[in-house]
C-alpha positions in Angstrom: 25.5 15.4 46.1 24.2 11.7 45.1 26.1 9.4 43.2 24.8 7.5 40.2 25.2 3.8 40.2 26.7 2.8 36.9 26.5 -0.7 35.8 28.1 -0.5 32.3 31.5 1.2 32.0 31.6 4.5 30.0 34.2 3.0 27.7 31.3 0.6 26.4 29.4 3.5 24.6 30.0 1.4 21.4 27.7 -1.4 22.6 24.6 0.9 22.5 25.4 1.5 19.0 24.9 -2.1 18.0 21.8 -2.4 19.8 19.8 0.5 18.0 19.8 -1.4 15.0 16.4 -2.1 14.0 14.7 -5.4 14.2 13.3 -5.2 10.8 17.2 -4.4 9.4 18.2 -7.4 11.5 15.4 -9.7 9.9 16.3 -8.4 6.5 20.1 -9.6 7.0 18.6 -12.8 8.2 15.9 -13.3 5.3 19.2 -12.5 2.7 21.5 -15.1 4.4 18.9 -17.7 4.5 17.8 -16.9 0.6 21.3 -17.1 -0.3 21.7 -20.6 1.5 18.6 -21.9 0.0 19.9 -20.6 -3.5 22.7 -22.8 -3.2 20.7 -25.8 -1.8 18.1 -25.7 -4.8 20.6 -25.4 -7.5 21.9 -28.9 -6.3 18.8 -30.5 -6.0 16.5 -30.8 -8.4 13.3 -31.0 -6.4 13.8 -27.8 -4.1 14.6 -26.2 -7.7 11.1 -27.2 -8.8 9.4 -26.3 -5.9 11.0 -23.0 -5.7 10.3 -22.6 -9.3 6.1 -23.3 -8.3 6.4 -21.1 -5.5 7.6 -18.0 -7.3 5.0 -18.8 -10.2 2.1 -18.9 -7.8 3.2 -15.8 -5.7 3.7 -14.1 -8.9 0.1 -14.9 -10.3 -1.3 -14.3 -6.9 0.0 -11.0 -6.7 -1.5 -9.9 -10.4 -4.6 -10.9 -9.0 -4.3 -9.3 -5.7 -3.3 -6.2 -7.8 -6.2 -6.6 -10.3 -8.9 -6.7 -7.1 -6.9 -4.0 -5.3 -7.8 -1.5 -8.4 -11.5 -3.1 -8.8 -11.8 -2.4 -5.0 -10.7 1.4 -4.6 -12.4 2.2 -8.3 -15.7 1.2 -6.4 -15.0 3.1 -3.5 -14.1 6.1 -5.4 -17.0 5.7 -7.5 -19.5 5.2 -4.3 -17.7 8.6 -2.9 -18.4 10.3 -6.2 -22.2 9.2 -6.0 -22.6 10.7 -2.5 -20.9 13.9 -3.8 -23.6 13.9 -6.6 -26.2 13.8 -4.3 -24.8 16.5 -2.1 -24.5 18.2 -5.4 -27.8 18.0 -6.1 -28.5 19.0 -2.4 -26.5 22.3 -2.6 -27.8 23.1 -6.3 -31.3 23.2 -4.8 -30.3 25.4 -1.9 -28.2 27.4 -4.3 -31.5 28.1 -6.6 -33.5 28.9 -3.6 -30.9 31.6 -2.3 -30.1 30.0 0.8 -26.4 29.0 0.1 -23.4 30.4 -1.9 -21.8 29.5 -5.5 -18.6 28.4 -4.0 -20.5 25.4 -2.2 -21.8 24.4 -5.4 -18.3 24.3 -7.1 -17.0 22.7 -4.0 -19.4 19.8 -4.6 -18.6 19.8 -8.2 -14.7 19.5 -7.7 -15.3 16.5 -5.3 -17.9 14.8 -7.4 -15.5 14.9 -10.8 -12.5 14.1 -8.8 -13.5 10.8 -7.2 -15.2 9.9 -10.5 -12.1 10.5 -12.2 -10.2 8.3 -9.6 -12.7 5.7 -10.0 -12.9 5.3 -13.6 -9.3 5.9 -14.0 -8.8 2.8 -11.4 -10.8 0.5 -13.7 -9.0 1.5 -16.7 -6.1 0.4 -15.0 -7.5 -2.9 -13.7 -8.6 -3.3 -17.3 -5.6 -2.7 -19.2 -3.7 -4.8 -16.8 -5.9 -8.0 -17.5 -5.6 -7.6 -21.1 -1.9 -7.0 -21.0 -0.3 -10.0 -18.5 
């Protein structure tokens, strides 16, 4: 019969539940407390209020520009994939007319090309709509 060495008493099981809280959740709590304290400090100090407003405005502006860039980049990637699909469609159609492949492969190439062309164009449409309505 082997004996196991127990470092922590069996009654201390509740301590393990506290240590299982994720680090992200702990950081969230700390961020909330710091944010609340910063809010109280900015209410009293005019300079901190101005800096806080400037940071919020700059962050909002950069996030809008980043979102616009994201939509345009993803639209470009999708349109490039549609172009590759278009070349595959032409290749499969030539093979189909020569009797070397089935119509289902041509249909798959058509669906792929149309789907990615739609994704790309809709991404650019969203980017344009966002740029017109700030």
